[in-house]
PDB file with SEQRES, HELIX, SHEET and CRYST1 records, atoms N, CA, C and O in Angstrom:
SEQRES   1 A   87  MET ILE SER LEU ASP PHE ALA ILE LEU LYS TYR PHE THR          
SEQRES   2 A   87  GLU VAL GLU GLU ALA CYS ALA GLN ASP ILE THR ASN ALA          
SEQRES   3 A   87  LEU LYS GLN GLU TYR GLU SER PHE LYS ASP LEU LYS LYS          
SEQRES   4 A   87  ARG SER VAL ILE MET THR LEU MET THR ALA GLU ALA PHE          
SEQRES   5 A   87  GLY ALA VAL LYS ARG THR ARG PHE GLN PHE ASN GLU ASN          
SEQRES   6 A   87  GLY LYS ILE GLU VAL TYR TYR CYS ALA ASN GLU ALA GLU          
SEQRES   7 A   87  ASN SER ASP LEU VAL TYR LYS ASN ASN                          
HELIX    1 AA1 LEU A    4  LYS A   10  1                                   7    
HELIX    2 AA2 TYR A   11  THR A   13  5                                   3    
HELIX    3 AA3 ALA A   20  TYR A   31  1                                  12    
HELIX    4 AA4 LYS A   39  ALA A   51  1                                  13    
HELIX    5 AA5 ASN A   79  LEU A   82  5                                   4    
SHEET    1 AA1 2 VAL A  55  PHE A  62  0                                        
SHEET    2 AA1 2 ILE A  68  ALA A  74 -1                                        
CRYST1    1.000    1.000    1.000  90.00  90.00  90.00 P 1           1          
ATOM      1  N   MET A   1      14.937  -3.671  32.773  1.00  0.00           N  
ATOM      2  CA  MET A   1      14.397  -2.925  31.669  1.00  0.00           C  
ATOM      3  C   MET A   1      14.953  -1.557  31.742  1.00  0.00           C  
ATOM      4  O   MET A   1      14.970  -0.914  32.792  1.00  0.00           O  
ATOM      5  N   ILE A   2      15.469  -1.058  30.458  1.00  0.00           N  
ATOM      6  CA  ILE A   2      15.891   0.307  30.544  1.00  0.00           C  
ATOM      7  C   ILE A   2      14.797   1.279  30.278  1.00  0.00           C  
ATOM      8  O   ILE A   2      13.683   0.893  29.922  1.00  0.00           O  
ATOM      9  N   SER A   3      15.091   2.529  30.442  1.00  0.00           N  
ATOM     10  CA  SER A   3      13.998   3.484  30.101  1.00  0.00           C  
ATOM     11  C   SER A   3      13.777   3.572  28.632  1.00  0.00           C  
ATOM     12  O   SER A   3      14.632   3.346  27.776  1.00  0.00           O  
ATOM     13  N   LEU A   4      12.471   3.945  28.416  1.00  0.00           N  
ATOM     14  CA  LEU A   4      12.077   3.979  26.959  1.00  0.00           C  
ATOM     15  C   LEU A   4      13.015   4.911  26.080  1.00  0.00           C  
ATOM     16  O   LEU A   4      13.465   4.487  25.015  1.00  0.00           O  
ATOM     17  N   ASP A   5      13.276   6.077  26.502  1.00  0.00           N  
ATOM     18  CA  ASP A   5      14.031   6.995  25.784  1.00  0.00           C  
ATOM     19  C   ASP A   5      15.557   6.330  25.377  1.00  0.00           C  
ATOM     20  O   ASP A   5      16.141   6.469  24.303  1.00  0.00           O  
ATOM     21  N   PHE A   6      15.970   5.641  26.457  1.00  0.00           N  
ATOM     22  CA  PHE A   6      17.327   5.062  26.160  1.00  0.00           C  
ATOM     23  C   PHE A   6      17.174   3.865  25.152  1.00  0.00           C  
ATOM     24  O   PHE A   6      18.030   3.645  24.295  1.00  0.00           O  
ATOM     25  N   ALA A   7      16.093   3.137  25.292  1.00  0.00           N  
ATOM     26  CA  ALA A   7      15.796   2.069  24.536  1.00  0.00           C  
ATOM     27  C   ALA A   7      15.679   2.603  22.940  1.00  0.00           C  
ATOM     28  O   ALA A   7      16.180   2.010  21.984  1.00  0.00           O  
ATOM     29  N   ILE A   8      15.008   3.690  22.876  1.00  0.00           N  
ATOM     30  CA  ILE A   8      14.915   4.296  21.535  1.00  0.00           C  
ATOM     31  C   ILE A   8      16.347   4.636  20.918  1.00  0.00           C  
ATOM     32  O   ILE A   8      16.543   4.476  19.714  1.00  0.00           O  
ATOM     33  N   LEU A   9      17.271   5.076  21.711  1.00  0.00           N  
ATOM     34  CA  LEU A   9      18.471   5.518  21.265  1.00  0.00           C  
ATOM     35  C   LEU A   9      19.292   4.198  21.100  1.00  0.00           C  
ATOM     36  O   LEU A   9      20.007   4.066  20.107  1.00  0.00           O  
ATOM     37  N   LYS A  10      19.209   3.218  22.045  1.00  0.00           N  
ATOM     38  CA  LYS A  10      19.949   2.005  21.865  1.00  0.00           C  
ATOM     39  C   LYS A  10      19.536   1.307  20.585  1.00  0.00           C  
ATOM     40  O   LYS A  10      20.401   0.655  20.000  1.00  0.00           O  
ATOM     41  N   TYR A  11      18.269   1.372  20.068  1.00  0.00           N  
ATOM     42  CA  TYR A  11      17.901   0.749  18.987  1.00  0.00           C  
ATOM     43  C   TYR A  11      18.760   1.073  17.692  1.00  0.00           C  
ATOM     44  O   TYR A  11      18.809   0.319  16.720  1.00  0.00           O  
ATOM     45  N   PHE A  12      19.411   2.247  17.788  1.00  0.00           N  
ATOM     46  CA  PHE A  12      20.311   2.587  16.699  1.00  0.00           C  
ATOM     47  C   PHE A  12      21.651   1.759  16.506  1.00  0.00           C  
ATOM     48  O   PHE A  12      22.377   1.696  15.514  1.00  0.00           O  
ATOM     49  N   THR A  13      21.765   1.152  17.723  1.00  0.00           N  
ATOM     50  CA  THR A  13      23.064   0.374  17.607  1.00  0.00           C  
ATOM     51  C   THR A  13      22.804  -1.023  17.002  1.00  0.00           C  
ATOM     52  O   THR A  13      23.681  -1.873  16.850  1.00  0.00           O  
ATOM     53  N   GLU A  14      21.444  -1.174  16.660  1.00  0.00           N  
ATOM     54  CA  GLU A  14      21.111  -2.532  16.084  1.00  0.00           C  
ATOM     55  C   GLU A  14      20.732  -2.436  14.510  1.00  0.00           C  
ATOM     56  O   GLU A  14      20.651  -3.427  13.785  1.00  0.00           O  
ATOM     57  N   VAL A  15      20.502  -1.052  14.069  1.00  0.00           N  
ATOM     58  CA  VAL A  15      20.115  -0.845  12.687  1.00  0.00           C  
ATOM     59  C   VAL A  15      20.926   0.287  12.245  1.00  0.00           C  
ATOM     60  O   VAL A  15      21.482   1.057  13.029  1.00  0.00           O  
ATOM     61  N   GLU A  16      20.988   0.380  10.857  1.00  0.00           N  
ATOM     62  CA  GLU A  16      21.726   1.540  10.255  1.00  0.00           C  
ATOM     63  C   GLU A  16      21.024   2.810  10.347  1.00  0.00           C  
ATOM     64  O   GLU A  16      21.594   3.859  10.645  1.00  0.00           O  
ATOM     65  N   GLU A  17      19.638   2.697  10.059  1.00  0.00           N  
ATOM     66  CA  GLU A  17      18.827   3.865  10.295  1.00  0.00           C  
ATOM     67  C   GLU A  17      17.409   3.438  10.564  1.00  0.00           C  
ATOM     68  O   GLU A  17      17.067   2.259  10.470  1.00  0.00           O  
ATOM     69  N   ALA A  18      16.608   4.385  10.891  1.00  0.00           N  
ATOM     70  CA  ALA A  18      15.207   4.009  11.407  1.00  0.00           C  
ATOM     71  C   ALA A  18      14.459   5.267  11.418  1.00  0.00           C  
ATOM     72  O   ALA A  18      15.029   6.347  11.570  1.00  0.00           O  
ATOM     73  N   CYS A  19      13.085   5.142  11.248  1.00  0.00           N  
ATOM     74  CA  CYS A  19      12.161   6.253  11.469  1.00  0.00           C  
ATOM     75  C   CYS A  19      11.449   6.021  12.721  1.00  0.00           C  
ATOM     76  O   CYS A  19      11.683   5.005  13.376  1.00  0.00           O  
ATOM     77  N   ALA A  20      10.567   6.921  13.113  1.00  0.00           N  
ATOM     78  CA  ALA A  20       9.730   6.745  14.301  1.00  0.00           C  
ATOM     79  C   ALA A  20       8.910   5.562  14.286  1.00  0.00           C  
ATOM     80  O   ALA A  20       8.823   4.900  15.320  1.00  0.00           O  
ATOM     81  N   GLN A  21       8.278   5.202  13.210  1.00  0.00           N  
ATOM     82  CA  GLN A  21       7.477   4.146  13.123  1.00  0.00           C  
ATOM     83  C   GLN A  21       8.225   2.868  13.191  1.00  0.00           C  
ATOM     84  O   GLN A  21       7.753   1.914  13.811  1.00  0.00           O  
ATOM     85  N   ASP A  22       9.314   2.803  12.613  1.00  0.00           N  
ATOM     86  CA  ASP A  22      10.144   1.654  12.785  1.00  0.00           C  
ATOM     87  C   ASP A  22      10.436   1.366  14.170  1.00  0.00           C  
ATOM     88  O   ASP A  22      10.370   0.222  14.621  1.00  0.00           O  
ATOM     89  N   ILE A  23      10.761   2.392  14.866  1.00  0.00           N  
ATOM     90  CA  ILE A  23      11.235   2.225  16.267  1.00  0.00           C  
ATOM     91  C   ILE A  23       9.997   1.741  17.237  1.00  0.00           C  
ATOM     92  O   ILE A  23      10.096   0.927  18.155  1.00  0.00           O  
ATOM     93  N   THR A  24       8.795   2.440  16.812  1.00  0.00           N  
ATOM     94  CA  THR A  24       7.658   2.044  17.632  1.00  0.00           C  
ATOM     95  C   THR A  24       7.303   0.617  17.377  1.00  0.00           C  
ATOM     96  O   THR A  24       6.911  -0.060  18.327  1.00  0.00           O  
ATOM     97  N   ASN A  25       7.397   0.121  16.245  1.00  0.00           N  
ATOM     98  CA  ASN A  25       7.098  -1.278  15.885  1.00  0.00           C  
ATOM     99  C   ASN A  25       8.173  -2.181  16.609  1.00  0.00           C  
ATOM    100  O   ASN A  25       7.867  -3.219  17.195  1.00  0.00           O  
ATOM    101  N   ALA A  26       9.312  -1.747  16.526  1.00  0.00           N  
ATOM    102  CA  ALA A  26      10.319  -2.746  17.195  1.00  0.00           C  
ATOM    103  C   ALA A  26      10.281  -2.858  18.577  1.00  0.00           C  
ATOM    104  O   ALA A  26      10.655  -3.892  19.129  1.00  0.00           O  
ATOM    105  N   LEU A  27       9.815  -1.778  19.270  1.00  0.00           N  
ATOM    106  CA  LEU A  27       9.813  -1.831  20.659  1.00  0.00           C  
ATOM    107  C   LEU A  27       8.423  -2.148  21.308  1.00  0.00           C  
ATOM    108  O   LEU A  27       8.279  -2.176  22.530  1.00  0.00           O  
ATOM    109  N   LYS A  28       7.457  -2.374  20.462  1.00  0.00           N  
ATOM    110  CA  LYS A  28       6.114  -2.580  20.893  1.00  0.00           C  
ATOM    111  C   LYS A  28       5.942  -3.692  21.797  1.00  0.00           C  
ATOM    112  O   LYS A  28       5.220  -3.576  22.787  1.00  0.00           O  
ATOM    113  N   GLN A  29       6.572  -4.790  21.519  1.00  0.00           N  
ATOM    114  CA  GLN A  29       6.302  -5.949  22.445  1.00  0.00           C  
ATOM    115  C   GLN A  29       6.881  -5.820  23.773  1.00  0.00           C  
ATOM    116  O   GLN A  29       6.227  -6.224  24.734  1.00  0.00           O  
ATOM    117  N   GLU A  30       8.072  -5.285  23.945  1.00  0.00           N  
ATOM    118  CA  GLU A  30       8.735  -5.120  25.260  1.00  0.00           C  
ATOM    119  C   GLU A  30       8.226  -3.890  26.026  1.00  0.00           C  
ATOM    120  O   GLU A  30       8.249  -3.872  27.257  1.00  0.00           O  
ATOM    121  N   TYR A  31       7.759  -2.848  25.286  1.00  0.00           N  
ATOM    122  CA  TYR A  31       7.348  -1.551  25.962  1.00  0.00           C  
ATOM    123  C   TYR A  31       5.815  -1.327  25.747  1.00  0.00           C  
ATOM    124  O   TYR A  31       5.381  -0.179  25.846  1.00  0.00           O  
ATOM    125  N   GLU A  32       4.951  -2.393  25.451  1.00  0.00           N  
ATOM    126  CA  GLU A  32       3.586  -2.155  25.116  1.00  0.00           C  
ATOM    127  C   GLU A  32       2.869  -1.444  26.293  1.00  0.00           C  
ATOM    128  O   GLU A  32       1.887  -0.742  26.056  1.00  0.00           O  
ATOM    129  N   SER A  33       3.335  -1.606  27.562  1.00  0.00           N  
ATOM    130  CA  SER A  33       2.614  -1.105  28.738  1.00  0.00           C  
ATOM    131  C   SER A  33       3.013   0.411  28.910  1.00  0.00           C  
ATOM    132  O   SER A  33       2.443   1.105  29.752  1.00  0.00           O  
ATOM    133  N   PHE A  34       3.980   0.894  28.112  1.00  0.00           N  
ATOM    134  CA  PHE A  34       4.302   2.305  28.308  1.00  0.00           C  
ATOM    135  C   PHE A  34       3.462   3.157  27.458  1.00  0.00           C  
ATOM    136  O   PHE A  34       3.375   2.984  26.242  1.00  0.00           O  
ATOM    137  N   LYS A  35       2.800   4.143  28.151  1.00  0.00           N  
ATOM    138  CA  LYS A  35       1.800   5.059  27.401  1.00  0.00           C  
ATOM    139  C   LYS A  35       2.587   6.026  26.396  1.00  0.00           C  
ATOM    140  O   LYS A  35       1.998   6.615  25.489  1.00  0.00           O  
ATOM    141  N   ASP A  36       3.927   6.143  26.617  1.00  0.00           N  
ATOM    142  CA  ASP A  36       4.715   7.057  25.689  1.00  0.00           C  
ATOM    143  C   ASP A  36       5.221   6.338  24.435  1.00  0.00           C  
ATOM    144  O   ASP A  36       5.899   6.901  23.576  1.00  0.00           O  
ATOM    145  N   LEU A  37       4.878   5.172  24.394  1.00  0.00           N  
ATOM    146  CA  LEU A  37       5.324   4.460  23.169  1.00  0.00           C  
ATOM    147  C   LEU A  37       4.400   4.651  21.936  1.00  0.00           C  
ATOM    148  O   LEU A  37       3.819   3.716  21.386  1.00  0.00           O  
ATOM    149  N   LYS A  38       4.322   5.895  21.570  1.00  0.00           N  
ATOM    150  CA  LYS A  38       3.496   6.319  20.461  1.00  0.00           C  
ATOM    151  C   LYS A  38       4.462   7.125  19.443  1.00  0.00           C  
ATOM    152  O   LYS A  38       5.478   7.718  19.807  1.00  0.00           O  
ATOM    153  N   LYS A  39       4.063   7.066  18.318  1.00  0.00           N  
ATOM    154  CA  LYS A  39       4.918   7.752  17.335  1.00  0.00           C  
ATOM    155  C   LYS A  39       5.343   9.133  17.618  1.00  0.00           C  
ATOM    156  O   LYS A  39       6.489   9.518  17.388  1.00  0.00           O  
ATOM    157  N   ARG A  40       4.363   9.923  18.147  1.00  0.00           N  
ATOM    158  CA  ARG A  40       4.626  11.363  18.517  1.00  0.00           C  
ATOM    159  C   ARG A  40       5.692  11.402  19.503  1.00  0.00           C  
ATOM    160  O   ARG A  40       6.667  12.130  19.317  1.00  0.00           O  
ATOM    161  N   SER A  41       5.576  10.639  20.590  1.00  0.00           N  
ATOM    162  CA  SER A  41       6.584  10.693  21.630  1.00  0.00           C  
ATOM    163  C   SER A  41       7.988  10.280  21.189  1.00  0.00           C  
ATOM    164  O   SER A  41       9.018  10.848  21.553  1.00  0.00           O  
ATOM    165  N   VAL A  42       7.923   9.260  20.389  1.00  0.00           N  
ATOM    166  CA  VAL A  42       9.202   8.712  19.663  1.00  0.00           C  
ATOM    167  C   VAL A  42       9.803   9.911  18.882  1.00  0.00           C  
ATOM    168  O   VAL A  42      11.007  10.155  18.967  1.00  0.00           O  
ATOM    169  N   ILE A  43       9.081  10.556  18.226  1.00  0.00           N  
ATOM    170  CA  ILE A  43       9.556  11.689  17.410  1.00  0.00           C  
ATOM    171  C   ILE A  43      10.184  12.792  18.251  1.00  0.00           C  
ATOM    172  O   ILE A  43      11.245  13.325  17.927  1.00  0.00           O  
ATOM    173  N   MET A  44       9.473  13.126  19.377  1.00  0.00           N  
ATOM    174  CA  MET A  44      10.071  14.052  20.230  1.00  0.00           C  
ATOM    175  C   MET A  44      11.378  13.649  20.913  1.00  0.00           C  
ATOM    176  O   MET A  44      12.192  14.517  21.229  1.00  0.00           O  
ATOM    177  N   THR A  45      11.599  12.340  21.151  1.00  0.00           N  
ATOM    178  CA  THR A  45      12.788  11.813  21.617  1.00  0.00           C  
ATOM    179  C   THR A  45      13.833  11.841  20.634  1.00  0.00           C  
ATOM    180  O   THR A  45      14.979  12.116  20.991  1.00  0.00           O  
ATOM    181  N   LEU A  46      13.555  11.581  19.405  1.00  0.00           N  
ATOM    182  CA  LEU A  46      14.526  11.676  18.228  1.00  0.00           C  
ATOM    183  C   LEU A  46      14.927  13.052  18.047  1.00  0.00           C  
ATOM    184  O   LEU A  46      16.114  13.301  17.836  1.00  0.00           O  
ATOM    185  N   MET A  47      13.992  14.047  18.113  1.00  0.00           N  
ATOM    186  CA  MET A  47      14.312  15.456  17.952  1.00  0.00           C  
ATOM    187  C   MET A  47      15.284  15.894  19.070  1.00  0.00           C  
ATOM    188  O   MET A  47      16.265  16.574  18.768  1.00  0.00           O  
ATOM    189  N   THR A  48      15.064  15.553  20.271  1.00  0.00           N  
ATOM    190  CA  THR A  48      15.914  15.905  21.405  1.00  0.00           C  
ATOM    191  C   THR A  48      17.233  15.351  21.247  1.00  0.00           C  
ATOM    192  O   THR A  48      18.253  15.983  21.520  1.00  0.00           O  
ATOM    193  N   ALA A  49      17.215  13.972  20.734  1.00  0.00           N  
ATOM    194  CA  ALA A  49      18.611  13.305  20.536  1.00  0.00           C  
ATOM    195  C   ALA A  49      19.442  14.010  19.423  1.00  0.00           C  
ATOM    196  O   ALA A  49      20.665  14.114  19.512  1.00  0.00           O  
ATOM    197  N   GLU A  50      18.697  14.507  18.331  1.00  0.00           N  
ATOM    198  CA  GLU A  50      19.294  15.201  17.371  1.00  0.00           C  
ATOM    199  C   GLU A  50      19.800  16.528  17.842  1.00  0.00           C  
ATOM    200  O   GLU A  50      20.858  16.958  17.384  1.00  0.00           O  
ATOM    201  N   ALA A  51      19.161  17.159  18.666  1.00  0.00           N  
ATOM    202  CA  ALA A  51      19.668  18.484  19.103  1.00  0.00           C  
ATOM    203  C   ALA A  51      20.910  18.348  20.102  1.00  0.00           C  
ATOM    204  O   ALA A  51      21.656  19.296  20.345  1.00  0.00           O  
ATOM    205  N   PHE A  52      21.034  17.255  20.578  1.00  0.00           N  
ATOM    206  CA  PHE A  52      22.242  16.928  21.401  1.00  0.00           C  
ATOM    207  C   PHE A  52      23.332  16.149  20.723  1.00  0.00           C  
ATOM    208  O   PHE A  52      24.339  15.764  21.317  1.00  0.00           O  
ATOM    209  N   GLY A  53      23.068  15.921  19.367  1.00  0.00           N  
ATOM    210  CA  GLY A  53      24.114  15.267  18.580  1.00  0.00           C  
ATOM    211  C   GLY A  53      24.230  13.778  18.631  1.00  0.00           C  
ATOM    212  O   GLY A  53      25.192  13.233  18.090  1.00  0.00           O  
ATOM    213  N   ALA A  54      23.243  13.034  19.293  1.00  0.00           N  
ATOM    214  CA  ALA A  54      23.341  11.611  19.335  1.00  0.00           C  
ATOM    215  C   ALA A  54      22.839  10.908  18.067  1.00  0.00           C  
ATOM    216  O   ALA A  54      23.324   9.831  17.718  1.00  0.00           O  
ATOM    217  N   VAL A  55      21.854  11.529  17.370  1.00  0.00           N  
ATOM    218  CA  VAL A  55      21.532  11.121  16.155  1.00  0.00           C  
ATOM    219  C   VAL A  55      21.467  12.119  15.138  1.00  0.00           C  
ATOM    220  O   VAL A  55      21.425  13.300  15.482  1.00  0.00           O  
ATOM    221  N   LYS A  56      21.451  11.760  13.762  1.00  0.00           N  
ATOM    222  CA  LYS A  56      21.306  12.772  12.851  1.00  0.00           C  
ATOM    223  C   LYS A  56      20.331  12.347  11.729  1.00  0.00           C  
ATOM    224  O   LYS A  56      20.135  11.152  11.507  1.00  0.00           O  
ATOM    225  N   ARG A  57      19.749  13.276  11.055  1.00  0.00           N  
ATOM    226  CA  ARG A  57      18.755  12.889   9.937  1.00  0.00           C  
ATOM    227  C   ARG A  57      19.537  12.307   8.723  1.00  0.00           C  
ATOM    228  O   ARG A  57      20.603  12.818   8.380  1.00  0.00           O  
ATOM    229  N   THR A  58      18.975  11.177   8.039  1.00  0.00           N  
ATOM    230  CA  THR A  58      19.582  10.628   6.955  1.00  0.00           C  
ATOM    231  C   THR A  58      18.759  10.810   5.700  1.00  0.00           C  
ATOM    232  O   THR A  58      19.332  10.820   4.610  1.00  0.00           O  
ATOM    233  N   ARG A  59      17.497  10.950   5.786  1.00  0.00           N  
ATOM    234  CA  ARG A  59      16.544  10.923   4.552  1.00  0.00           C  
ATOM    235  C   ARG A  59      15.114  11.219   5.008  1.00  0.00           C  
ATOM    236  O   ARG A  59      14.693  11.029   6.149  1.00  0.00           O  
ATOM    237  N   PHE A  60      14.423  11.706   3.980  1.00  0.00           N  
ATOM    238  CA  PHE A  60      12.965  11.817   4.183  1.00  0.00           C  
ATOM    239  C   PHE A  60      12.360  10.857   3.132  1.00  0.00           C  
ATOM    240  O   PHE A  60      12.931  10.700   2.053  1.00  0.00           O  
ATOM    241  N   GLN A  61      11.260  10.240   3.421  1.00  0.00           N  
ATOM    242  CA  GLN A  61      10.535   9.340   2.542  1.00  0.00           C  
ATOM    243  C   GLN A  61       9.116   9.200   2.763  1.00  0.00           C  
ATOM    244  O   GLN A  61       8.719   9.151   3.927  1.00  0.00           O  
ATOM    245  N   PHE A  62       8.252   9.126   1.752  1.00  0.00           N  
ATOM    246  CA  PHE A  62       6.780   9.075   1.970  1.00  0.00           C  
ATOM    247  C   PHE A  62       6.433   7.666   2.370  1.00  0.00           C  
ATOM    248  O   PHE A  62       6.980   6.718   1.806  1.00  0.00           O  
ATOM    249  N   ASN A  63       5.564   7.498   3.302  1.00  0.00           N  
ATOM    250  CA  ASN A  63       5.207   6.189   3.621  1.00  0.00           C  
ATOM    251  C   ASN A  63       3.885   5.792   2.785  1.00  0.00           C  
ATOM    252  O   ASN A  63       3.459   6.554   1.917  1.00  0.00           O  
ATOM    253  N   GLU A  64       3.275   4.601   3.075  1.00  0.00           N  
ATOM    254  CA  GLU A  64       2.278   4.189   2.159  1.00  0.00           C  
ATOM    255  C   GLU A  64       0.963   5.073   2.391  1.00  0.00           C  
ATOM    256  O   GLU A  64       0.038   4.949   1.588  1.00  0.00           O  
ATOM    257  N   ASN A  65       0.863   5.881   3.369  1.00  0.00           N  
ATOM    258  CA  ASN A  65      -0.291   6.794   3.528  1.00  0.00           C  
ATOM    259  C   ASN A  65       0.037   8.132   2.887  1.00  0.00           C  
ATOM    260  O   ASN A  65      -0.793   9.039   2.959  1.00  0.00           O  
ATOM    261  N   GLY A  66       1.187   8.309   2.269  1.00  0.00           N  
ATOM    262  CA  GLY A  66       1.560   9.558   1.699  1.00  0.00           C  
ATOM    263  C   GLY A  66       2.089  10.589   2.801  1.00  0.00           C  
ATOM    264  O   GLY A  66       2.250  11.774   2.511  1.00  0.00           O  
ATOM    265  N   LYS A  67       2.324  10.137   3.947  1.00  0.00           N  
ATOM    266  CA  LYS A  67       2.980  11.021   4.946  1.00  0.00           C  
ATOM    267  C   LYS A  67       4.569  10.817   4.937  1.00  0.00           C  
ATOM    268  O   LYS A  67       5.101   9.742   4.664  1.00  0.00           O  
ATOM    269  N   ILE A  68       5.217  11.921   5.253  1.00  0.00           N  
ATOM    270  CA  ILE A  68       6.715  11.941   5.214  1.00  0.00           C  
ATOM    271  C   ILE A  68       7.164  11.362   6.536  1.00  0.00           C  
ATOM    272  O   ILE A  68       6.742  11.678   7.649  1.00  0.00           O  
ATOM    273  N   GLU A  69       8.157  10.395   6.215  1.00  0.00           N  
ATOM    274  CA  GLU A  69       8.842   9.822   7.469  1.00  0.00           C  
ATOM    275  C   GLU A  69      10.228  10.258   7.435  1.00  0.00           C  
ATOM    276  O   GLU A  69      10.856  10.200   6.378  1.00  0.00           O  
ATOM    277  N   VAL A  70      10.785  10.714   8.566  1.00  0.00           N  
ATOM    278  CA  VAL A  70      12.113  11.186   8.679  1.00  0.00           C  
ATOM    279  C   VAL A  70      12.952  10.023   9.299  1.00  0.00           C  
ATOM    280  O   VAL A  70      12.656   9.421  10.331  1.00  0.00           O  
ATOM    281  N   TYR A  71      14.004   9.810   8.538  1.00  0.00           N  
ATOM    282  CA  TYR A  71      14.968   8.651   9.030  1.00  0.00           C  
ATOM    283  C   TYR A  71      16.139   9.209   9.634  1.00  0.00           C  
ATOM    284  O   TYR A  71      16.647  10.238   9.189  1.00  0.00           O  
ATOM    285  N   TYR A  72      16.656   8.513  10.746  1.00  0.00           N  
ATOM    286  CA  TYR A  72      17.714   8.975  11.525  1.00  0.00           C  
ATOM    287  C   TYR A  72      18.763   7.870  11.600  1.00  0.00           C  
ATOM    288  O   TYR A  72      18.449   6.686  11.481  1.00  0.00           O  
ATOM    289  N   CYS A  73      19.950   8.260  11.789  1.00  0.00           N  
ATOM    290  CA  CYS A  73      21.068   7.111  12.174  1.00  0.00           C  
ATOM    291  C   CYS A  73      21.792   7.673  13.317  1.00  0.00           C  
ATOM    292  O   CYS A  73      21.771   8.890  13.502  1.00  0.00           O  
ATOM    293  N   ALA A  74      22.472   6.832  14.148  1.00  0.00           N  
ATOM    294  CA  ALA A  74      23.222   7.163  15.167  1.00  0.00           C  
ATOM    295  C   ALA A  74      24.456   7.987  14.675  1.00  0.00           C  
ATOM    296  O   ALA A  74      25.055   7.576  13.681  1.00  0.00           O  
ATOM    297  N   ASN A  75      24.859   9.082  15.285  1.00  0.00           N  
ATOM    298  CA  ASN A  75      26.058   9.840  14.991  1.00  0.00           C  
ATOM    299  C   ASN A  75      27.277   8.973  15.354  1.00  0.00           C  
ATOM    300  O   ASN A  75      27.528   8.670  16.521  1.00  0.00           O  
ATOM    301  N   GLU A  76      27.964   8.618  14.385  1.00  0.00           N  
ATOM    302  CA  GLU A  76      29.170   7.624  14.549  1.00  0.00           C  
ATOM    303  C   GLU A  76      30.024   7.999  15.729  1.00  0.00           C  
ATOM    304  O   GLU A  76      30.467   7.133  16.484  1.00  0.00           O  
ATOM    305  N   ALA A  77      30.250   9.229  15.888  1.00  0.00           N  
ATOM    306  CA  ALA A  77      31.141   9.773  16.986  1.00  0.00           C  
ATOM    307  C   ALA A  77      30.512   9.467  18.322  1.00  0.00           C  
ATOM    308  O   ALA A  77      31.224   9.191  19.288  1.00  0.00           O  
ATOM    309  N   GLU A  78      29.184   9.508  18.404  1.00  0.00           N  
ATOM    310  CA  GLU A  78      28.413   9.293  19.597  1.00  0.00           C  
ATOM    311  C   GLU A  78      27.933   7.845  19.811  1.00  0.00           C  
ATOM    312  O   GLU A  78      27.379   7.507  20.857  1.00  0.00           O  
ATOM    313  N   ASN A  79      28.155   7.025  18.818  1.00  0.00           N  
ATOM    314  CA  ASN A  79      27.537   5.729  18.777  1.00  0.00           C  
ATOM    315  C   ASN A  79      28.043   4.791  19.947  1.00  0.00           C  
ATOM    316  O   ASN A  79      27.290   3.959  20.454  1.00  0.00           O  
ATOM    317  N   SER A  80      29.214   4.945  20.309  1.00  0.00           N  
ATOM    318  CA  SER A  80      29.793   4.054  21.396  1.00  0.00           C  
ATOM    319  C   SER A  80      29.233   4.490  22.778  1.00  0.00           C  
ATOM    320  O   SER A  80      29.271   3.714  23.732  1.00  0.00           O  
ATOM    321  N   ASP A  81      28.707   5.750  22.876  1.00  0.00           N  
ATOM    322  CA  ASP A  81      28.053   6.251  24.098  1.00  0.00           C  
ATOM    323  C   ASP A  81      26.701   5.594  24.276  1.00  0.00           C  
ATOM    324  O   ASP A  81      26.174   5.584  25.389  1.00  0.00           O  
ATOM    325  N   LEU A  82      26.141   5.065  23.262  1.00  0.00           N  
ATOM    326  CA  LEU A  82      24.734   4.425  23.412  1.00  0.00           C  
ATOM    327  C   LEU A  82      24.803   3.059  23.894  1.00  0.00           C  
ATOM    328  O   LEU A  82      23.797   2.365  23.752  1.00  0.00           O  
ATOM    329  N   VAL A  83      25.828   2.568  24.437  1.00  0.00           N  
ATOM    330  CA  VAL A  83      25.974   1.207  25.038  1.00  0.00           C  
ATOM    331  C   VAL A  83      25.544   1.280  26.428  1.00  0.00           C  
ATOM    332  O   VAL A  83      26.196   1.977  27.206  1.00  0.00           O  
ATOM    333  N   TYR A  84      24.480   0.613  26.842  1.00  0.00           N  
ATOM    334  CA  TYR A  84      24.060   0.601  28.215  1.00  0.00           C  
ATOM    335  C   TYR A  84      24.880  -0.273  29.084  1.00  0.00           C  
ATOM    336  O   TYR A  84      25.109  -1.438  28.758  1.00  0.00           O  
ATOM    337  N   LYS A  85      25.335   0.258  30.196  1.00  0.00           N  
ATOM    338  CA  LYS A  85      26.180  -0.376  31.180  1.00  0.00           C  
ATOM    339  C   LYS A  85      25.267  -0.590  32.455  1.00  0.00           C  
ATOM    340  O   LYS A  85      24.847   0.314  33.177  1.00  0.00           O  
ATOM    341  N   ASN A  86      25.024  -1.995  32.610  1.00  0.00           N  
ATOM    342  CA  ASN A  86      24.187  -2.225  33.713  1.00  0.00           C  
ATOM    343  C   ASN A  86      25.101  -2.605  34.910  1.00  0.00           C  
ATOM    344  O   ASN A  86      26.066  -3.354  34.761  1.00  0.00           O  
ATOM    345  N   ASN A  87      24.751  -2.044  36.131  1.00  0.00           N  
ATOM    346  CA  ASN A  87      25.592  -2.309  37.266  1.00  0.00           C  
ATOM    347  C   ASN A  87      25.412  -3.523  37.861  1.00  0.00           C  
ATOM    348  O   ASN A  87      26.089  -3.837  38.840  1.00  0.00           O  
TER     349      ASN A  87                                                      
END                                                                             
C-alpha cells in the first residue's frame, strides 16, 4: 500500500479532474483506516501539490450543499512523475 498523500496524487492518473470530495470517496475503501482521509486533509495535500506544480486548479463549482468545490487536474508536464515505481 502506498502512502495516502501519494495515493491522492496518483488518483489524477486515473481521472481528468477531481475535487477533494471525489478523491475522499474514491479512496475510502482502501484507506478507511487512515485518520487523515478526511476532506480537509485531502485539500491540504492538494494545495501543497499545487504549490509544487504537480496539480493545477481547473474550475470551481457549487456542490449540492451550496459549498464551493475546487477541481484540480494533474499538470501534464508532471503527470509522468506520478507513476509509482515499486521496488
